[in-house]
N, C-alpha and C positions, 0 to 999 in steps of 0.2 A: 504494500500500500504506500501511497505517497503522503508525506506530511511536510509542512513548511515550518521552518524555524525562523523567527524574526529576531534580529539582533539590534540592540540599542546601546548607545554611549560606549563604555569600555569594551563590551563584548563585540560591538561593531568594529572597534579599532583592532581587536585581537584577530577577528575572522577576516577583516577587510571586506565585509559584505553586510548589507542591510537585511538580507534574508537568503535562505537556501532551501530548496526542495530536495528531500531525501526519500529514497526507497527504504522502507523498514518492514520488518516482519509483522504480521498480524499479532496483536497482543502486546506490542511494544508499549511500555509505560513512559511517563515523563522522565523518570529516573533512567530508564534504558536509553532514551534519546539523548539525555545529558551525558551519559557515559560514552555513547557513540561519538558525540561531538567532541568530548574531551580527548578521545583517541585520535580523532581527525585533526584537531587544532593544538594538541599538545599541552605541555605543562602550564603555559600562561593561562590558557582557558580553564584548565583543571583548578589551578590555584585561585582563580577569580570566582569560579562557580561553587567549588566545594570547600567545606570547612577543614577536612582532614583526610587522611588516607582511607577512611571508611566511606568516603565520597558522600557525605551528608551535605546537601545543598545549603548554602549560607542563608541564614534567616532574613537578611536584609534584601535579598532578591525576591522579586515576585515573578511567578510563572502564570501566564494566562493562556487558556485554550479558547480560541475564538472570542477573546475579550473577557472571558470569565476566569476568575482566580481559581486555581486548582484547590484552594482551601475549602471550597464549597463542594468538591468532589472527594476524591480519595488521596489528596495530596500528591506526592511524587509517585504514588502507586496508581494514579489515574491512567487508564488505558487510552491511548491515542486511537483515532479512527481515520479512515481514508479521507484525505482532503482537509484535515484540520490544520490549524495554524497555532503553533506554540510560540508565544512571545516571552523572551527573557528580559525582564525590566529591572534595571537598577534603581536604587533609591533616588528620589528627586530632591534636589537641593533648591534653595531659594532664599530670598531675603528681601 
């Protein structure tokens, strides 16, 4: 199935892309996609997205599937579906 990952701010700088469509297996979760992206983009991506070697996503990042926070679903265990768009959103600063 095809899913699109959307990148913002620092993640966009790391990947050098604003979005990417990937072919993934049925049943892939948010966590699985993040690990796949970490394999593809290396240590800088992994260090930015994950807390530790256990690959726990950082609390300050938001992950949205088609504009809805994964916290209203199953968190990082939320299964992706064909055609969905996962956005990796960093904290917003302002003043």
